[in-house]
C-alpha positions in Angstrom: -99.5 -40.8 -82.4 -95.9 -42.0 -82.4 -94.7 -38.7 -83.8 -96.9 -36.6 -81.5 -95.2 -34.5 -78.8 -94.7 -36.2 -75.4 -96.3 -34.7 -72.3 -95.2 -36.2 -68.9 -97.9 -36.3 -66.2 -96.0 -35.7 -63.0 -97.9 -38.0 -60.6 -97.5 -41.4 -59.1 -101.2 -41.6 -58.3 -102.8 -44.1 -60.8 -106.3 -42.6 -60.2 -105.1 -39.1 -60.9 -103.1 -40.3 -64.0 -106.2 -41.9 -65.5 -108.3 -38.8 -65.0 -105.6 -36.6 -66.6 -105.1 -39.0 -69.5 -108.9 -38.8 -70.2 -108.9 -35.0 -70.0 -106.0 -34.7 -72.4 -107.3 -37.3 -74.8 -108.5 -34.9 -77.5 -105.1 -33.3 -78.0 -102.7 -34.8 -80.5 -100.1 -35.6 -77.8 -98.6 -38.7 -76.2 -99.1 -38.9 -72.4 -96.7 -40.8 -70.1 -97.0 -41.2 -66.3 -93.9 -41.3 -64.0 -94.2 -45.1 -63.8 -93.3 -45.3 -67.5 -90.2 -43.1 -67.1 -86.9 -43.1 -65.2 -87.3 -42.7 -61.5 -87.9 -39.1 -60.4 -88.3 -37.7 -56.9 -90.8 -34.8 -56.9 -90.3 -31.8 -54.6 -91.8 -32.0 -51.2 -95.2 -30.3 -51.1 -96.0 -27.2 -49.0 -99.1 -25.2 -48.2 -99.9 -23.5 -51.6 -101.6 -25.3 -54.5 -100.1 -23.2 -57.2 -96.6 -23.4 -55.8 -96.8 -27.2 -55.3 -98.2 -27.8 -58.9 -95.5 -25.5 -60.4 -92.7 -27.1 -58.5 -93.7 -30.6 -59.6 -94.2 -29.6 -63.2 -90.9 -27.7 -63.4 -88.9 -30.5 -61.8 -90.3 -33.2 -64.1 -89.8 -31.0 -67.2 -86.2 -30.3 -66.1 -85.3 -33.8 -65.2 -87.0 -35.6 -68.1 -86.4 -33.0 -70.8 -90.1 -32.9 -71.9 -93.2 -30.8 -71.2 -94.7 -31.8 -67.9 -98.1 -31.4 -66.5 -98.7 -31.5 -62.8 -101.6 -30.6 -60.5 -102.1 -30.1 -56.8 -105.5 -30.4 -55.2 -107.2 -30.5 -51.9 -110.4 -30.6 -49.9 -111.4 -27.5 -47.9 -114.0 -28.1 -45.3 -115.9 -25.2 -43.7 -116.1 -26.8 -40.2 -112.4 -27.5 -40.1 -111.4 -23.9 -41.0 -110.5 -24.9 -44.6 -108.5 -27.9 -43.6 -107.1 -30.2 -44.8 -106.5 -28.0 -47.9 -103.2 -28.4 -49.6 -102.3 -31.0 -47.0 -105.2 -33.3 -48.0 -102.9 -36.1 -49.2 -101.0 -35.9 -45.9 -104.0 -35.5 -43.6 -103.4 -37.5 -40.4 -99.8 -38.3 -41.2 -97.9 -40.2 -43.9 -98.9 -43.6 -42.7 -102.6 -43.3 -43.7 -104.1 -44.5 -47.0 -107.1 -42.9 -48.7 -109.6 -44.9 -46.6 -108.0 -44.1 -43.3 -107.8 -40.4 -44.2 -111.4 -40.4 -45.2 -112.4 -42.1 -41.9 -110.4 -39.5 -40.0 -112.2 -36.7 -41.8 -115.6 -38.2 -40.9 -114.6 -38.6 -37.2 -113.5 -34.9 -37.2 -116.9 -33.9 -38.5 -119.0 -36.4 -36.5 -120.5 -33.8 -34.1 -120.6 -30.9 -36.6 -123.9 -29.4 -37.8 -125.0 -29.3 -41.4 -123.4 -26.1 -42.4 -120.0 -27.2 -41.1 -120.0 -30.0 -43.6 -120.0 -27.6 -46.5 -116.8 -28.1 -48.5 -115.1 -27.6 -51.8 -112.4 -29.3 -53.8 -109.7 -27.0 -55.3 -107.2 -27.8 -58.0 -104.3 -25.9 -59.7 -102.9 -27.5 -62.8 -99.6 -26.4 -64.3 -97.7 -27.1 -67.5 -94.0 -26.5 -67.7 -91.4 -26.7 -70.4 -87.8 -27.7 -70.0 -86.8 -24.2 -70.9 -88.7 -22.7 -68.0 -92.0 -21.6 -69.5 -94.9 -22.2 -67.1 -98.6 -21.7 -67.1 -101.2 -22.5 -64.4 -105.0 -22.7 -64.2 -107.3 -23.2 -61.2 -110.6 -25.1 -60.8 -113.0 -25.7 -57.9 -116.1 -27.8 -57.1 -118.4 -26.9 -54.3 -120.4 -29.5 -52.3 -120.7 -31.1 -48.9 -119.3 -34.0 -46.9 -121.6 -37.1 -46.7 -122.2 -39.0 -43.5 -120.5 -42.1 -44.8 -118.5 -43.2 -47.9 -120.5 -44.2 -51.0 -119.4 -45.4 -54.4 -116.5 -47.4 -55.9 -115.1 -44.9 -58.5 -112.6 -42.2 -58.0 -110.0 -42.0 -55.3 -109.1 -39.9 -52.3 -112.1 -38.2 -50.6 -114.4 -38.8 -53.6 -116.6 -41.3 -51.7 -117.6 -38.7 -49.1 -117.9 -35.6 -51.3 -121.3 -34.7 -52.7 -121.0 -32.0 -55.4 -123.7 -29.4 -55.7 -123.6 -29.5 -59.5 -124.6 -32.8 -60.9 -127.5 -34.2 -63.0 -129.3 -35.2 -59.9 -128.5 -32.3 -57.6 -127.0 -33.2 -54.2 -127.7 -36.9 -54.5 -124.5 -38.7 -55.5 -120.9 -38.6 -54.3 -118.1 -38.1 -56.8 -117.3 -41.8 -56.4 -120.8 -42.7 -57.6 -120.7 -40.5 -60.7 -119.7 -41.7 -64.2 -116.2 -40.7 -65.2 -117.7 -38.4 -67.8 -119.9 -36.5 -65.4 -117.1 -36.3 -62.8 -114.8 -34.8 -65.4 -117.4 -32.3 -66.4 -117.9 -30.8 -62.9 -114.8 -31.7 -60.9 -112.1 -29.3 -59.7 -109.5 -31.2 -61.7 -111.6 -31.3 -64.9 -112.2 -27.5 -64.7 -108.5 -26.7 -64.0 -107.2 -28.9 -66.8 -109.8 -27.6 -69.4 -108.8 -24.0 -68.4 -105.1 -25.0 -69.0 -105.7 -26.6 -72.4 -105.2 -23.5 -74.5 -101.9 -22.8 -72.8 -100.8 -26.4 -73.2 -101.7 -26.4 -76.9 -99.8 -23.1 -77.4 -96.7 -24.2 -75.5 -96.5 -27.9 -76.6 -98.1 -27.8 -80.1 -97.3 -24.3 -81.1 -101.0 -23.6 -81.6 -102.4 -20.1 -81.6 -104.5 -19.4 -78.5 -107.4 -18.7 -80.9 -107.0 -22.0 -82.9 -109.6 -24.8 -82.6 -107.0 -27.0 -81.0 -106.2 -24.5 -78.3 -109.9 -23.7 -77.7 -110.9 -27.4 -77.4 -112.2 -28.2 -73.9 
C-alpha cells in the first residue's frame, strides 16, 4: 500500500475518521487523518451540508496537495422544526461536548409527543482534488429519538437515535449496533458508498463502470 495514492480525510473527529477509514478500506488507497498531517484550519461551517463538506474538502486538498475527503452531517428532528440540522455539532454552543449536546436535545424533546421524536440523520460527503475537481454524494437514515441514551459505540447523537432500518426493527440505537450494521444503514455509510465511484475515478483513474469504481 506504500505506493497507493494518498487520500486525506478532512476531520479532527476520531470517531468519524474511524468510520471513514472502514468505509474506504476496500479501495487501494492510503488514508490519513488531519492528526497525521501538518496543522490545518478548516473553514467555519455554515447552514448547508453540501457547502460545508465541499469547503472542507477543497481547503484540505489545496493546503495539503492531495485528494481530500470531507463530510458534513446533522440530525434533523421533526419536533424541533428540522433542528439542529447542519448545526448539530454546535447545538447549544461551542462549550458543549457530545454528551451535553445529547442531554440538551432530550430536554428539548421531554414534553413532545411520539411523532415529534421522528428524526433523520443526513450526510453529504465530498471528494476534492488539488486542481479543483469536486464530487459530492448524499445519504440519509430515518428513525426516532429514544427517551434516554443507550449503547457505547459511535459518537455524537448515536446513543439516542433509533434507526428504522436494522436487523431488529426499531429496537437498538446506532450506538448499540455493530460497526458493520451501522455502516450498512447509516447516513455516512450511504453517502460514502454513493461517492466511491467518483472517488475511484478521480483518485485512481478508474472508469465509472470498472469493478473498483462500482465497489460499495
